[in-house]
N, C-alpha and C positions, 0 to 999 in steps of 0.2 A: 141285106141289110148291111148298109152301111154310113159309115157321119160323113158327113157336111154333106147327108143325099136327105130328099125333100122326103116327109117320112107321110106314109100312106090311107091312106088320107079314107075314115068311114063315119060312120052313123047306124049307132051301137039303142041295144034297152039301159037306162041306168034304173039305177036303186033311189036319182031325180022325185019321178015319174015323168018323166018324158024320158024321146029317146036325146043321147048325146053323140058330138060332129066334133073331127079335131078342129073343124074351120073354128066351131063355137071358141075358141083357148089363142085362134091369131093376136098378139100382144103379150102374151103372156108362155111365162118357160107350161108344159109341160112333164111329170114325175107318171110312163105307166109304169106298172110293169104287169105283166104278165106272169098271175100262179096256179098250182096243177091243182088245189082240190080247199075248195071252204071248209073252217076251224079242221082243220086237221095242226098238226102241233107244228112244224118250216110254218107252213102257209100267211099264219094262228098267232105268230114270234114277229114275221115282216112285217107285217097287219100291223099292226102293233106299236113297232115301231117304226109304219110312217107315223099313221098317229096321234103318236105324243108328241114326232115334229112335228104335226102341218104348223103349228101358222110360223113354223122357222121359216119352210118351207114359204107359206100366205107371202109373211113379210120383203119376202126373195120374190113374190111375186108371177109364184109357181104355183103350179094346182096337183094333183094327188089323185090318179088314179090308178083300181085293180083292178084287174077282171082275169075271167074268167069263164071253164064250160060249163058251170053251177046256173043252174036258175034266178029269177031271177027275187024269186022265194027261199032260195036255198041262201046266196044273198046278206035278202031280212035279214033273215035270219040269221045271218051273223055280223051282221051291223047291228045289231041292236043286244046283242049275245053280248058283244064288246063296245058299244060305239064308238063306237063310228064313224068318223067327222067330215070325209069326204064320201065319194060314190061310190059303191062299183059300177062296173057293168061288165054287161051276158053276153056272154057269146055261142051260144049252144049247136047257131048252126057250122059253127069253127072256122067263120070269110075271117078276122080279125085278125087269129091265129095263126091263118094258113097265110095272110099279109103282109106279116109282120115272119115268120120263118123261125113260127116257135111251139105249132106243132110237129112231130117229128119221134118216129124213133126211142121210146129210152129198157131201161136196162132194168131191174129189179132182184132180188135175192132169185138170179139165173132167166129166169122172167122177157123177155122183150114183147111189148105194148108200143102202143099209140098216147102219145099221150103230150104234155104239155113242159117247154122242158123251160123253166124261171129262169125267165132273162126279166131289165129292164132295161127302157131307153129312158134318153134325159133330151129334149126336142126344145126347142130356142123359139123367141118369141113369133119368128116368124116361120113354122112347119119344119121345121129341116132336125135332120138326129145330128148332137154334139157330142151322145157318147150310146153305148149300151156294154151292158154290165151280160157279161151268160151267164152261163149254169154258174149260178150265184147263189152264197153259202149264206142265211137268211143273220148271221148274227152279224150285228152292227152295220148292216150293208145300208141300210134309211140313211147315217150315218154319216157313210161312205160320202152317199149320194149328194146331200146335202154337203160335205165339203166343195165335191166335186161342185158344186153349182154356184157354193160360195163365189170356191177360186172364177169364176168363171163370168156371172154377174158385178166384178168388181170394176 
């Protein structure tokens, strides 16, 4: 995946109760953040941080979506537990994860396995990728994405 290329289009199940398509967001900025698992420490911090800053993203005409391979049921529980105000997207068959090249080999405590590499994409109003954050460290990540968006939208 490269910046200044068109973000791969997709349609996917959303906690809104309707399917979400990236093309629905044309005319707005979009933050797509891919995270490994609902209600785990890092993912919870990252999601809560985006949630706390959501009003600021919206002021800049930006939508925020979290994507993992968890089910909608898992997403709904996670969303309710932390009062998350944006939609989470369920990619149980890994189609979007693979399109965005965030599904790959991971190492943890000496084991190798396939999983989601924590990655965030900032997409412009025409559907082009403006910036990609790979191997995201969750602390202050949402703030960094917001600062980047502020710079771009000046």
